[in-house]
N, C-alpha and C positions, 0 to 999 in steps of 0.2 A: 577378298577371300581370307586373307590373313587376319583381318579384324574379326570376321565371323568365327574363325577358328580360335582366336584368342578369347572371344566372348564365350564360346562353347566350353573352352578349357576352364575358364573361371567359374562358369555356372555349374559344371559337373563337379568341380572341386568343392564349391560352396554347398551344393546339394549333399555330397557325401559327408562333409564335415558336419552339416546341420543334422543329418540323419544320425551320425555317431553321437553328437552332443545330446540330441533328444533321447536316444536310447540310454545313454549314461545317466542323464538327469532323471529320466523316468524310473530307472532301476533304483537310483539313489532315493528318490521320493517314495517309491513303493516300499523299499526296505525300511525307511524311516517310519512310514505309516504303520507297517506291520509291527515294528518295535514299540511304537507308542500304543498301538492297540493291545499288544501283549501286556504292557505295563498296566493298562487300565483293567484288563481282564484278570490279571494276577491280583491286583488290589481288590477287585470285587470278590474274587474267590476267597481271599483272606478274610474279608468282612463276613462272608457267609459261613466260613469255616470256624473262625475264632471270635466272631462278634466284634472285630475291630481291635482286640487286645492281643498283641503278639505273645506267643507262648514263651516260657522260660526255656533257655537252651543250656545244654551241658557244656562245661568248659572244654575248649578244644574243638567243638563242633561249629556250625555256622553261627555267625554273629547275629545278635538280635536286630542290628541295623539292616540285615538282609530282608527283614520282613516289613521294614518301614517303607513308605512310598511317598512320593511327592504329589501323587495324583489325589485331588480332593474326592473323597468317597463318603457316601452315607447310605443308610439302610432304612427299610420300612417293613412292617409286619402287618399282614391282613389275615382274616380267617378264610375258610374255604369258600365263603360266599363273596369275598372281595371287600369285606368291611374293614376299613382302616382301623388298626389297633394301636400301633406305636411306631416311632421313628427315632433315629439317632445318627450321629455322625462319627466317623472314625477320626478324621483330622480336619473337620470343618463343621461349623455350626449351620444347621439347616432349619428353615422355617417349616413348621408342621403343615401348613397349607400347601407349600410347595411339594413336600413329601407326599401328601395325600393325592395331589394332582398327578405327580409322577407315577405313583403306584397304580392309580386307576388307568393311566395311559399305557403303562407296561402290561397290565393284565388284559386290557382291551386288545392289545396286539396279538395275544394268543401264542406268543413265542417264548421259548425259555431264555433267549437273550436277543438283543437288538439295539437299535439306536432311536432315541426320541429327538429328531432333528429340530423340532420346534423349541425344545427346552435344552438342546445341546447336551444330552445326557446319554451315556451308555447304561444299559441295565442288564441284570442277570437274575433270573427267578429260580428259587429253590423251594421245593415243597418239603415240609417237615410235619408229617401227620396231617392234622386238620388245619395247619397254619401254612402260610406262604411267606417266605422271607425274600425280599427283593433288595439287591444291592445296586447302587447307582454310582457312576463315575463321571465327574465333570469333564467335558471335552474342550473347554476353553483353551487351556494350555496346549492341548494336542493340536487343535486347529490353528492356533497362533504359531506353533512350532512349524507346522506344515506350510503355512502361509509365508513365514519367514524363509524357510528353505526354498520354496518355489520362487520367491522374489529374488533371493540370492542367486539361484540357478539361472534365472532369466538375465540378471545383470552380468553374471560371469559368461553365460552363453552369448549374449549380444556383444560383450567386449571381445570374447574369443573369435566370434564371427567377423567382427570389424577388423581385428588384427589379421586374421587369416585371409580376409579379402585383399588386403594390401600385399600380403605374402604371395597370394595366388597371382596377383598382377605382376609381381616381380618374377615369379617362377614362370609365368606364361611367356613373358618377354624373353627370359633366358632359354626356355625350352623351345620356343618357336623361332628363335633366331636362325638356327640352321635351316628350318623349313622356309622362312622368309627369304634367306639367301638363295636356297635352291629354286624357290618360286620365281625370284627375280632373274636368276640365271636362265631358267626355262623360258621365261617370257623374252629375254634378250636373245636366247638361242633361236626361238621361233621367228623373231623379227629379223635377225641376221640371216637365217636360212632362207626366209622368204625373199629377202633382198638379193642374196647371192643367186638364188634360182631365177629371180625375175630378170636379171641382167642377160644371161645366155638365152633365156626364152624370148626376150625382146629382140635380140639379134637374130635368132632363128626365124622368128615371125617376119622381121623386116627383110631378111634374105629371101624368104619364101614369097613375099609380096613382089619383090623385084623380079624373081624368076617367073612368077605368074604374069607379070606385066609384059614379059618378053617371051611369050610362048613360041613364037616363030623361030627364036634363036636356038642354036644347037647347044648341047651340054658343054662342048669345048669352048664356045664363046662366053659362056656364063660360069666357067669352071671355078673362078675365084669365089663366087657366091656359094657354090656347092661345097668347096673346101672350107670356107669360113663357117658354114653351117655345121659341117662335120666336126670341126675343131670345137665349136661351142657346145655341141652335143656331147663330145668326149669330156669336156670340162664339167658339164653338168652331171654326167654319169659318175665321174670321179667324186664330185661333191656328194651325190646321193649315196654312193657306196660308203664314203667316210661317215656320213650321218647314220646310215644303217648299222655300221660297225659299232659306233658309240651307243646307239639305241639298244642293240642286242646285248652289248656289254653291260649296260645299265640294268637291263631286265634279267640278265643271267645271274644265278647264284654262284658264289665263289666255288670253284671245283679244284680238285687236286691237279697240280701240274703234271704233265706227262713224264716220261722217263728221262734219263740222262742223255744229253746230246753234246756234240763237240761245238762249243760256241765259236771256237777259232774257225772251223770250216764254215759255219753259218755267216760270220762276219765277212770272211773272204768272199763268199758267194754273193753277198750283198754289195761288197766294195767294187768288184771287178766291173760291173756295168757302168759305174760312175767314173771310171778312168777316162773313157772317151768323152763323157760330159764335161769333166774337168778340163780336158785338153781343148775342147771347143770354147769353153768359157774363159780360157786363159788363166786357170787356177792351178797352182801346184798342189797335187794331192800326195800326201806322204802317209805311210802306215807303219805301225810297230805292233804287230799282232803276235802274241806269244803262242807257241805251239801247244796243242793238246790242253787248252783251257776248257774244262767241262762244266756243265751246269744242268740242273733239272729245269726243263721248260719245253715250250712248244716252238719247234724250229721255224715254222712259217711266221709266227708272230714276232719272234726275235729277229728274223731277217727283215720283216717289215719295219720294226723299230730302228734297226741300223740304217735302212734305206731312208727313213724319215729324217733322221739326224744328219745323214750325209747330204740329202737334198737341201735341207735347211741351211747347212754350212756352206755349200757351194753357191747358193743363191746370194748370200750376204757377204761372202768373202770378197766378191768383186774381181774384175779383171786385174791380174797381177797379184792377187791375194794368195793365201796359203791355207790349206786344211790338213790337220793332223788327225789320224785315227789311231787309238791305242787300246789294246786289250791285254790285261794282266790279271793274274790271280791275286785277290786281296783277302787273305785269311781263308775262310770257307766259301767266299763268294767270288764272283768274277766282276772286274771293274772295266767298264767300257767308257772311254772318253772320246769326244769329238770336238775339236777346237778349230775355230776359223778366225782369220784376221778380218778387219773391217770395222764398221761403226759399232760402238759399244751399245749395250742395252742399259738404259738408265736404271738406277737402283729401284726407283718406285715402280718400274715395269717388270722387274725380274720375277716377283711373286705372282704375276698374272700371266706369264707367257704360256702356261699350260692350260689356261682357260679356253673354252671353245669360242671360236671366232674372234679371239683377242689378237689385236695387232697394234704394235707400238705406233706405227705409221700406216694408216689404212691405204692411202694412195700408193705409197711405196710398196706395200705388200701386194696390192692388186696388180701393180705393174710387174711384179715378180711372178704373178700367176698363183698366188697363195690365197687360201680361204680362211686361214687361222684355225684349221682343224688338225693339222699334222701333229703338232706337239701335244694336243689334247689326246690324240690316239696313242701317241708314244707313252704318255702318262698312264693311260688305261692299260696298255700292254704291260708296263712295269708293275702296276698295281695287281694285275692278274697273276704275275709271278712273285707277288709279295716282296717286291724290291723297292728301291728308292731311285729317284731321278731328280736332279737339281741343275740349275744354271748359275754360272758365274761370269761376270763381265768386267773387264778392266784392262788398262794398258794396251788398248787397241786389239784385244782378243776377247772372244766369247767361247766359253767351254760348257758343254753339256756332259754330265757325268751320270752313269747308270751303274747301280749295284744290284746284281741278281744272283 
């Protein structure tokens, strides 16, 4: 998919640039053609008007050079019947036979002006009584100039297209890098989600097969399979709920956060249920929550954020470990920190802990009952509140800090 997207990106860019270059060079060539045509017509008009001899000008007016031209022009005169009478050149010597043929071809055309492509001449006819005066302009220089301009335009255009092709390749790699990363993360997300859902489903199906194989037994005698099925279903429901939360958050446009709430009360309400959990796990839970710390946000999401960080800290503090929860005002924001003792997170893993399904030690995380979605949800909640969250680990402690 990424290769097709990159190819389409390059093709669209090249098509647009080619179109622009074609338009630019077409306008350039057309304007040059019009300029050369005007020079030839002006030269023929001067021949018809002055007979090839520029008039004398007054001092201070237009220079006589303004009436000179580089276009080779000549003229021919015929009578009303088209009989050739005379010819002459303005700035070129002309053979009388050529002038005779050119005059006949011009008069046969029946137009006042036009082009004799076979002889590469422009012509202009002027009637003067019973005579017809015909001016001719050689088109060789005009056609050579246009051919040179077209050739130069093609070379410049092809060179520009080649250069822009490599630029497009570079830009496509740069522009599609986030898309490629998101695509890989999505594929990994689907693979991991499928794997995590497959495990509880396999257990549930196995338990169901056991129950069906002992239909004559009572529920009481098979209660462990029923309870195990319920526990796996509960775990699967938790996983599905977490994935739905992330999916909805991804699809939802950023909205304004709700009104001001007491973050102190919210953290306290999330902390209290974990006191019994900490006691059972043999973990010392300590808190330092400042009074009346206010912030703008969604109370339910911030409570969930606190619960995720506390649950994560208690899991990895280990029996005999310690967990600290602190809430303080930090300028215009609130700072929430959750610290636990225990194994440190390696520096190369710190930047990945908020990725979905990411676990530093998969077997250890699964033994703890985790799916690797909790911190991803925490990151999403913080992003929804336009805040920051980061992790630090060292000296036997791991700290998660939130600024909202």
